[in-house]
Residue, then its C-alpha position, 0 to 999 in steps of 0.5 A: x499499500x502506498x500514501x501520498x503525504x502532503x504537508x507544510x515543510x516546516x510541520x514534523x511529519x516523523x510520527x506519522x510517517x513512523x506510524x504509516x511505515x509501521x503499518x507497512x504503508x511506503x510513504x511518498x514525501x515530496x520533500x525527499x522523493x522527488x530528485x532535483x531537476x524533475x518537474x514537481x508538477x509532473x512528479x506530484x501528479x505521477x506520485x498521486x496516480x500511483x498511491x492508494x490514498x493521500x494524507x493531507x495536512x492542512x495549513x494555510x501556509x501550504x497553497x499546494x494542498x488545493x492543487x493536490x486535492x483537486x487532482x485526488x478528487x479528479x482521480x478518485x483517490x481517497 
C-alpha cells in the first residue's frame, strides 16, 4: 500500500510517517522523493496516480494542498 503525504515542510511529520511505515505503508514524501531537476508538478501527478490514498495536512502556509486535493478528487483517490 502506498500513501501520498502532503504537508508544510516546516511541519514535523516523523510521527505520521513512522506510524504509516510500521503498518507497512510506503509513504511518498515530495520533500525527499522528488529528484532535483524533475518537474515538480509532473512528479506530484505521477505520485498521486500511483498511491492508494492521500493524507493532506492542511496549512494556510501550504497552497499546494488545493492542487494536490484537486488531482486526488479528479482521480477518485481517498
